[in-house]
Every structure is written in C-alpha cells, then in structure tokens.
N, C-alpha and C positions, 0 to 999 in steps of 0.2 A: 775910552780904554782901559786905559792907566787906571781912573779913577775907577770903575769897574770892577778892577782886578783886586783894587786896594781895598774895596768897600769889602769883597768878597773873605779874602783875610781876615780882613778888623773882626769882620760876625765871626767865623770860624775860628781864629786865633783866640778871643774872646772865650767860647763852650774849652777847646781845650784849656786856656789857662786855668778856668776854673774848676777842673776835674784834676792838674798837675797833681796835687796834695793827697786828692784821693788813692789816684791810681798810687802812687807808691807806697802806699799807707795800706793800699791792699790789694800789694803784689802778687801773694795768692790764688787772688781771684783774676784773669783775663778779662780784660777790655775791647769787644770786639768793635763797637759803635757807644756811642754818643747823640741823648738825644733830649731835643727840647718840645714840647707838644703842649696842644690846648684842642678841649673836644667844648661843644655846645651841644644840648641836645634840648629840642625847642618842642614843648607839649603844645598842640592847638585845642581847641573846644572841641573840636567835631571828633577828638582821643587821640587822631593822626600826631605822628611826631615826626621831626628832620632833627638828623643827628649828621654834624658837622665834624671832621678833625682836620689839624692844618702840622703834621710833623716836621721837624726839620732833624737831621738826623747827618751826623757824622761817620763814615762808616770807615773803623783805622785797619782790617782786615779781612782777606776772602771770607773769614770766619762769620762777618757779620750780616754779609750780601741777605741772607736770610730775613736778618730783622727792618729791612729793606720792600722783603716780600710784603704786597697788598692783595687782599682778599676782599671783595663786596659780596655778602648774600642776596639773593631775590630770588621773589616766589610770586606766589596771586598775590599777598598780602605786604611786600616788602621791594623795593625798588633801589637800582644804583643809580643814583641822579647825576652826578660831575664827580673826575679824576685829574687833578695835576699832577704831572710829575717832570723834576726837571734834577738831572742828572749831573753837578760839574765834577771836572779835576781839580781838589788843592793845590795840585803841586804845580801848575800852569793857567786856572782861572778858567780853562777852557771846558764849553758847555758840549758834554760828551752825550744827551739823551732828553728828549724830551716825551711826553706821551699824552695823550687823553683819554678819555672812556673806550672811543671806538679803538684803540689800542691795544683796548682788553683782550687778554682769551676767555673763552666762557666754558664752562664744563660743568656737569652735573656733579651736584653736591655728592649722592652717593653713586657706586657703579656697581653695584648687588644687582643681582639679576631678581633675587626678592625682596628687594626695594620697591615698591609702586612711590613715586612723588612727582610734586614739580617746584623740585629746591635745586637750583643751582645758584655756582656763583663763576661773578667774576674777579679774572688776579691778571696779574703784573709781577715779571720779575725782573730783578735788578742785577745786571753782571757789570762785571767791571776784569783789568785787566793791570791796575794799578793804584795803589791808596799812600792818602787817604782820600774820598770823595764824598761832596756833599751831597747827599739828595733830599729836596724837601718837597712834600706831599699833601695834598689837599682833597677828601673826598666827603661827599655826601650822600646820604641815604635817609629812605624815606621809609614809611610803615603807614596801614591803615587805622594799626589798633596800639593801644598804649597797654596792652595787658602782657608782653612782654618787652620788658623796659633793659639796656643795657647794663651792667655793671661797666662800673670804674674801674682799674684798676694801673697806678702811674707806672709801677715797674715792667713791659708787656713785655720784656725778652729778660732770658740769661743773660749771663756776660752783656751788661749793659746799663752804662753809666747813662742816670735821670737828671739832669742838673735843675731841670721846671719842668712841674710837671698842672695843669691846671682843669678844673672839668665842671661847664657851668651848665645848670639846671633850670629853665624856664620854665613856666606851668602856670596854667589857668590857677587861680585861688580856689576857684568852688571847685574844682577836679581835684584838689588836694594828693597829697603826694607822702610818704612813707619812706624812709631813709635806714639804713643803720652804716656805721662808719666801725671799720676794722681796722686795727694796728697804725693808724693816721698820728704825724706829728707836727702836722702842718697849721695852716690856717682855711678856717671857714667863713665866709660872708655870706649874709642874707639882705636881701630888701626887696622891699615892695614898689612893685611899676605898675601901678593903676590896677587892672584887675589879673596880674602876673603877680609873680611871686620869683625871685630870681636867688637860688644859691649856687656859690662856688668856693669851689674847694683847690686848696696850692700847695705843694708839695716839691719840696727842692733837695737839692745836693743828695741823692738817696743810696745805699746802699747798693752795690753791682752784687746781685745775686749769682750763685754760684749754683750746679744742673742737681745741686745734691742737698738744697733753699727748703727747711720745713714752710709750704704752701698755707701751714696754717698763721705760717709771722707775715704772711705777705699783708700790704697794704692794702686796702680797697672798698669802695661805697655801695651797698646794695639799696636797691629803685624799687618801688613797689607802687602802682596808683590806689590813688581811695579810690575813686568813680573810674570805670572803666567798660570799652563795650570789643567786643567783636562779633564782626562781622552786625548784625542787627540784635543780637545779645549784648545786653548791657548787664552788669551788675556791680556789688560794692564790693571791695577788699578790705572793709576794715576791723574783719575780724576773721578766723576762717571756716565759722559758719554761716560767712557771705561769700566767700568762695564755694563751699560747698553749693549753696542753694544754687547758684549759677551753674554748679558744672552740672548739676539734676536737673534742671531746666534745657541746659544743651541737649540734654540723650533721651527728655521724655518722650516716650511715646515710641520710641525704638525700638521695646523690647519686644513687640508684638511676634507672633508663632504660628507658622503654618498650620492650621488644625491637625492634618495628616501628623506633621513631626510633633503637634502637642500628645496626640494620642501613640505613638512612639517613647514618647518618653513616661506617659501614666502606665505605658506596659513594661518598660525596662525594671519599674520599683513595686510594680501592684505585689501584692503581698508583702513587703515588707517593711517591719515596723520600727527598727532604728534609724535616727536620723542621720548618722554615722554611713549608715552603711546605704542611703538614698545620696548620699552628697557624695560615696567612692562610685557607685556605681555609676550617676551620669559624668563625673569627671572621667571615671572611665571611657567612657562613651567617646566625650569629647576628644580625648587624647586617638582614638584610635580614629576618628571619622574625619577631623579637623587638621589642616595645617595650618601652620603660623606664617602669614607673609607681612612685613613690616610695609604698610601702609601710612603715609604724611601727606594725602590729600585732603581736600573739604576747607573747613573752618579752622586752617591751623595747627589738623592734627589732632586736635582735641575733640572732637563730636565723632561718636561712633557707626561705623556701620549700623544698619538697620541688621534685626538677630534673622527676616527674612531673608536678607542677602547672603551674610553669610551660611545657611541654610543651603540657599542654591548652590551655592560655588563651593563650597567645601573648605574654605579657608579664610582668615580674618587677621586683624594686627592685636596687638597685644588690647586694642578697645575692644574689637568686635568680637573678637574669644572669650572676653569678659563678661558683654552683656552679654552674647547668646548662651552662657554659662550662667549666668545671671537670671534668666529669661526660662531656662529648663529647672530651675530652683523653683522658682516663683510657681511654676507648672505641677511639680509633687509638693505645692503647699510647702518649701523652704523659703523661708526670706532669707536674704544678703546681701549685701552693700555694696556696690564700687565704689575702689577705692584707689587716689592717690598714693605715688612711691617716685624717692628719686633713685632709681635701680641703680644696680652697679656692682661689682664685685670690687668690696674695703672703701666702696663711695663716704664719702662724708655724712651725717646725717645735715638734714635744712636746719636752717633756720630758724627756732619754733616761735621766737618772739619777732618774729617780721610775717605776719600772714601777705602769702604771695604766691606768684606762681612758679615752685620752685623744682616742679614735678616731671618726671619724662615718660612713668610706665605709667603700668593699669592692674590692680589683682582683683582678690574678690575677698572679704571679708562673711563670711558664715555666722554668724550668733548662735553659740549654745546658752547653756543654764554654766556652764562653767569656761571654757577658755572660747576662743574662737575659734573657726576652723581658718585658715587661709589656702587660698587656689592661688598656684601659679598658672595663669590658662594658658600658656606658650610652651608649656611645656607638654611634652611626651613621655617621659620619664620616670617625675616623680610621684611619688603617692598623694593622696588627696590628705592636705593638713602640713607639707612639709614645703618651705619655702626655697632651701639651699641661699647660699653667701650673696643671690646676684639681690635680695631683698629683704634679709633680714637683718636683724636689732635696729630697725631705723624708725621714726614717725614717719605714719603715714596720715592721708587726710579721707576718713571716711563719711562718703556723701548721702545724706538719706531727703527724704523729701520736702522737711520740717529745718536744714540745716544738716548739719553735720558735724565733727570733733575727731580731734589729734589722739591718735590709737598709737601703739608700738608693737611691731613686728616680733617674735620669738627671738630670744639670741642663742638658741642652743648652744648655750654654754657650759651645761652640766655633764658629768658622768653619760648619762640617757644616752645623748647624743654626739659620746665624741668615744665611741670603745673600739677595741680590736681587741681579736683573738688568734689564738693562732697553735696551731698543733701539730710538730716534723714529727718523722722518723728518720733515721738517719743510720745509714751500712759504713761504716769505713773500712776499706780491705789493711791487710796489712803494708800494703805503702804507703798510706797515709790519704790515698782519693775514695770521694765519698759519695755516694745516692741517697739522695735527699726527697723526700714527697713532704708536701708543705699541704694543709685543711687552715683554711681564715676565714675566718666572719668582720667585715666592719658593717658597722653604725651608726645611723645620724649623718654626718657633715661626711666623716671617711668612708664612707658607703655611698655617698654623691661625687667624691672622688672616680671612686672604682665603675660607677654607671655613665663617667664622661671616657673613662676609656676602655668600655664595652661597646660603646654606642658612636664613638665619633674617633677610634682608631680602628684601621687595618688590621688584620692578624699578623703579620710582617710587625706593627709601630704595638702592637701588645705584648709579644712579645721580647722588645726590645725595652719595652716600658719593664718589664717583669725582672727581665737581666739588669738591667739600671737598678731597680730600686729592690732590692733583695738584700735582706740583713746580709748575705754571705757574698763578699766579695768573690767575682771571681764564678757566680754559678751560671751554667749554659743551661737551659730551658729546655726540655725535650717537648714537653708536653704539658697544657694546661685547661680550663675552662672556669669560666665565668657563670655565676648563676644569680638574678637579681630576685627579692623577695619584699616583703613588708610588714611590720607588725604596728596594723592601723596607720597612721602618719610616719613612724620611723621607718627608714628608708632599711633597707639590709641588702648586701649583698655578699656571698660565697666567693672565694675563690679556691681555687685547688692545680696543684701544677708539680712538678717532676720533673728533676734534671740529676745532671752532676756539677761534684766539685773540683777536680785537679787539686790536690797538695792541698786538701781539705786540713792535715797536722804537717807540721815543720820538727822532720825527723832527726833525730843524730845516730847514731851506734845505741846509747843506750836508754835517753828518754827522747820522748812526744810529748808537745806541746801543741792542742789546741786551737784553731784561730779564732780570732772572735766572729761566732755565729749569733749572737744574743741581734745584735743590730743598735744601732746608736740612733739616741731624738734627735732631732734637727730643728729647724723653725715651725718644720710645717705643723708639727706636733704641737706647738705652742699653739697655730695662728686658732683656735677656738675659745683657748682659755683654761680648758679641761680634756684630761684626760684619765680613761680608766685602760691598761693593756694587759693583754696575759698569752706568756709564751710559752711552751710546753716544748717538752724535746724526748724526744727517747733516744742515744744511739748509742746502735749498737759498736762493741769496738773488736776490735782484734785479740785471740786467747790471748795474745803472748802482753797482752797490755796490762800494766796493772798500779794502782792509785801510787803517786812517788807523794806521800804524806798526806794531810787532813785535805779531804774534799769541802771547799769554802762554806760558805754559808753568810748571807749580809743581810740586817733588818737594818732598814734606816727611815728616821721618823724628821723628818728637816720641815721649816719656814716652806710651805707652797707644794709638797710632796712626801709620800709614801712607800716603799717598796719592800720587796724579800726578794732574796737567791736564795736557794735552796737546791741540796743535788746527792742524791742518793744511786749509790752501786749496785744493783743485785746480778751476780751472776758475770756475763760479759754487757749486761746492760743499765748504761748510766741516764738515769731521767733529771732533767732538769726542768725548775719550772724558776718563775720571775713574773714578780707580779707589781704593778707600777700604778698611783693613781697622787692624781695632780691637780690644784688649781691653782688659776695664778689670778693676779687684779688684770682688771684692765688697762690699768696704767702701766701698769709694768714698762721700764725703761729698756734698751734698746740693751744697753751692757748689762741691764739686772737679767736679762733676758739669754742672754750668752753667757755670764756665767751661773745662771741654773742649768744652764743645757752640760754646761761641761760638769758639773758637781754630779748632775743624775748618774750620767755615761760614766765618770772617773769612778762612781761607787759601785758600778756595774762589771766592769771592767775586772775580773781577774783569773790568770791566768788558771789555765790546767793543767796538771802536771801528771805522765805516766810513764812507768818503766819499762822501757821495750827488751822484751827477750827475742832476738828473731830469729824467723820459721825459717828455714831450706827454702818454702817459693817466694818466686819472684818476681809473677805476674798479677798484674789485673785485670779483674771483672768489670774495670769500667773505663779501662785507656778505647 
C-alpha cells in the first residue's frame, strides 16, 4: 500500500513540478487543472474509425471539475464503446470513485420540441470536496463513416495547463488523408506501417488560456478524408467539386413534386415575366405555408427529405425547405443551386484551402445575369435575396449536377444596407419637460434587427426595447408601431413612437441647456463596417427661451467618417440636422474602433444654451 501511494504521489508530483515555473510566470491566468493526454484515431479500410482518448488530469480546485466532465456522443452512425474513470485524493492516496460505461448518464443531445433527431450523449460528472484530485479517464468511440473526422485541439479548456498532448492518426494509405496545422509549435512524426500511414503530433508545455483568449490563435489540427463513404454513398474529397458531386448525388431524385402542387406553383407565377418577381412570389408562398423544424434523422442529417414529404407535412428542416424551394423554381423554369454553408451570426469563415465537410446549414442560390439571388429558406421574415447575419459574408459550396464551386455570399457592408433615417418633433414646456414623436426608417441590416424585435418580442418587451435604446435617456414610450416592407431584396422597417421625457432640459434661473438627444454611436453601429445616418429634429421651444450665443455648426471630414451638424432657429422652432457617413476596414482593431467611436461622438457633442426669461406659469402639460 505504501508503494502504491508513493507511486501516485511521484507521478502527480512530477506533473506539478513541471508546471511550477509556468504557474508562477502566468499568475494573471489561474490554473484550475493540469492535463496530460494522448489520443489515437484509427481509420479502417471500410471507412469506419475508432477514436481512443487517455486523459490524466490533476484538478487543483472546484473550478476545474468541469475539465473532467466526459461526454460521449452517439447516434445511428456513432457509438460509445468504452469508458473507464478513476478519481484519487492526492492528499491521502485514497481512491474516491471508479466508473464504467454503465455508470454514465444518458440524455438527448437536443432538448427542443422543434428538433427531431436520434442524437444522444452519455455523460459523467466528477465531484469532490477536497483538492487536489487526480482523474484518469479512458474512452473509446466508433463511427461507421470517415466523413466526419474529429479535429484535434491540444488545449481543450480555459485555465488548464497542458504538460503534454499527443494525437496519432492511423489510416489506410489507399484512402488518403488531408490535414491542416494551425498555430502548432511541437513535433510531427510520420511513418508507413505496411498498408497504413501513421502521423503523430506532439505538443508540450502549452500556455494557459484565459477566457478572453483569441480562438484564432488556438493550436489545432484539422482533418479531412480523401476517399470517404456515408452509408452506401461513397465519394472523393480531393477538391470542392468532388464534395459537391457527392452532395448532389445524395439528393438526386428527391425533388419530385406532386402534380397538383406543381400546377399550383405554375398558377402562382402565371403571367409574370420578371425572374426576380417569380422568385419573390414563390419564396413568399414558401414562407407563408411551410414551417421550419430541425430534423437530424437519416444519413447523418445530410440527405434531404423528399419535396413530396415536405408538401405533405407542411414542414421541413433547412435541407427539406431548400430542396422544396429548388423544386418549385424548377417547376417555374428557374434553375437554382442547393448550397452548403457554415452558418451562425459572427461565425468564422471556412478553411477554403482544405476541401472538407465544414458546413452545418443549407441555402439556395438562384443564378441571374448579374448577381445571384440568395434565399434563406428557413426564414419567414426576410425578403427574397437577403440572407442576414446568419449566412452573410462567407464562402459557400454551390452544388451542381457536374460538380460545384466555392462562392461568397454578400457582405452587406455598403451604405445601402446600413442606413438609418429619423425625423422627430419635440415640444418643450416652460418647465423643461418634453413630448416627442419620432418616425424612423431602418434599411438592410438595421431593418433585420427591428424585424427580430417585432416578431420575437411581445408588446411589453418591445416597449422596453424602445425605452432602453432611445437616443434620449429617460424616454417613457406611450405608444408605438412597427411596419415591415422591402425594396426588392432590401429589408425596410418603419418605427413610430411617441412619449415624454421629464427634464428634457437642465434649467437655472437665467439659462437653459438642452440634454443630449442626438444619440451616441456604439459598437453595434460599426458591426457592418458601414453606416449612413440622417437625424432631423424640429424642437418647439417656450416663448421665454432665446439663443445664448451662436448656434453651433459642425463639419467633419476625417479618416473613415464624414459628418455635418447644423441648426437654425425660426421663431420658436429649432431645427437640427445631423448627417453621418462612415466606412471602416474589416480588420479595424478593437482599440481603433473604440477611439473612432469616441472621436465621432465628441465631434457632435455640442451644448445648446438658451437664455431663460421665466413666465408666471409653473404647471406642466406632460406631468
């Protein structure tokens, strides 16, 4: 027993000793656990693979318990084969817990009622009252297909010190394998083992990552097969065209429409000559009559439902709705292309130099003589031709019968797609309170944001949104309306609201200063790298107020932005007009963005002063 305890402390102590210098050198990043790990991925001649992981973790505090949490995904293509766990108290050498596969919990991978899938996971959570503890974990999972190969990231968790991590891939040389290394600093060893090839990557003594670590700097290896098979569908991923050929074959023949539905489609576009109008009509019909449901059943979630089934059930996932839309356009004589994309707001673009499965969503491309029309078939809000931030500005794989190619979706980063117009009437009483009525128009990306507010928030939440986002602090919204329109593919929303602001001005016995009401720009205004904004105010002032000095006029012409602020007073009415136009580079640093916003807001932060001759009245019409 003493020898056993000594051995445990010797191994663990060596790990702790190896990291002592690093821990002291990186005090600003706390270390919650210490990891030594090895992984082996073995691809077999029948395109299946096994993935074995051996982890040795020293958890130094309760914050590191999540680092020992184990998840094993399984479905019809993947199985969880083995799990062994042993937890040891390093203070006493006592074994606290042992567990096997049968001890793991089991849960659905998704819990939403709008998701149909057969994806599940097994999981095990480690608990402890004292630290440090040592956790040894061995797992094995298998897959029937090499179409989905795991990526290797040697640092799996924030606040984790990795002393050594190895990743070995063994595959039949005849099947081929592609890989891409990112930010590695260790060793790679390759050798031939008869009919197989073995590649091993080793990384040691890696830096501890804080939660604000830039993921673009993370070390990783991306894998992709050359020859692959998913169910009975085989293909070659030697090029993007090869993957597109396979995807097209996977869905071939699944776009047949019932004859009565085909007749319905033709009747909808009868007499319409303009191709965009046809697309708009049929896209609108899809949006009104078919709902989106996530379906991950079938061949890895990659083969679409038949168009006939989507018509029958009036729902489909992104694949089913896109396939139906393609079939509807085909019936109307308009060719279109089923297109793969990696979707997600602010998602990173794919690695264009590694042809592989990097996609999680499907959209539709409709070629035209000029620019293609892009359709997001899961949306019941967006106009035909507008994708929104879910799939904009990224590379996509367009599939065609004879292959396919990479294309780029629109970035929507010009002023046309990023415009805000605002007109406000303000009436200020003698006590400085104000009543405000505002009409705003939002174009493109900003319109899409208001569409979300209209369709996903209830009336109370919409009112709260307006109160929080008003350019005038303290606004109490009394009534509002949101209207939706579009100009071809350009979404437009109209927002009208009225309300009151108590103490719109700051007053003394002799002077009045209007509170800021033009609205400051924030990071959201720069999110699309372009902005065109026009704000107009007509402010009706009390008779007693007169300008105290010259009304300010500002003209700005700086790098990245131009602007104009002008005012004029006619009788009791103060008219103010602010124009802004900006265009920033895509690679603008965060600090540069902050400085730019400060410069813009400072340029138009002008105090407006009036002399005040009080009247006998003391009542307010807006209290």
